[in-house]
Every structure is written in structure tokens, then in C-alpha cells.
N, C-alpha and C positions, 0 to 999 in steps of 0.2 A: 849433707842432708838437704833434701828439698821437701818442704812441707812435712817434716818429720819422718820422711822415708829416705833410706840410704840411697844415694846416687852411686851406681856402680861404674859409671863411665860410658865410654863409647862402645860401639860394636867391637872395634879392635881391642879395647880394654877387656871386654868380656871374653874374647877369644884367647886371651892370655891366661885366664884363670883356670885352675885345675879343680875348683870346687864344683860340686853338683849344685845346680841352681834350677829353680822353677821360674820361668820367665813368662810374663803376661805382656803381649804386644798390643798397644793401643794404636794400631795403624789402620786407617780406614780404607786405604787403597789396596785392593787385593794383590795386584802385581808387585807393589813395593813390599807388602807384608811377606809374600811368597819368597822374594829375593832375600829378605832378612832371615827368614826361617831356614832357607837353604844354606846360608852362611853359618848359622848357629847350629845346624843339625849335626855337624860332625863332632861337636863337643858333648860333654856330659850334662846337657841341659834337657829339661822337660818343659812342655807347654801344657799347663793344666787347663781343664775345662772350668770356667768360672760362670756360674749362673746365680743371679740374684734370687733369693727365696720367694719373691713375689711374682716371678715370671711364670706365665701359664704356657705349657708346652703341649702341643697337639699330640694325640695318641696314634695317629695314622701316618706311617711313612716319614717319621722325623729322624734325621740323622744329625748328630752333634759330634763333630770331630775334635781332635786334640787342639788346644789353643783357642777354642771358641769362648768368646766373652759375650754373655747375654745379660 
């Protein structure tokens, strides 16, 4: 546990699990995040969209893809 949240291990540890997991990646470097997602995409993992309720989202031509955290 880290700050009351279960620590699931490294990327290699995640790759060994057979459990379906929702994963939120707090990685701010797009290239690095993309590389991690590519490694995890072959597993039974999902990348949910996480948006804080106080966020204002424009109405014109806004696209929010999987794994977005706002």
C-alpha cells in the first residue's frame, strides 16, 4: 500500500496478471506514456477517461480519448 492505495508493482508485474484492470497513467511525457500503453495494450487492461467534476469542457470540436485525465 502507498498512501492507502494498493501498489500493483512494475509494468513487468502488471504484464503477469490475468486480472482485468483499469489503469490510470500519470505520465506527462506523451512519448513515454505511448510506449507504456503499447506494452500494456495486449493485456486485459482498460484505460478509463477520468474528468474532475469541476472541469469545464468546450462544446466545439473537443475530443477526449481513452486514458485521458483532466
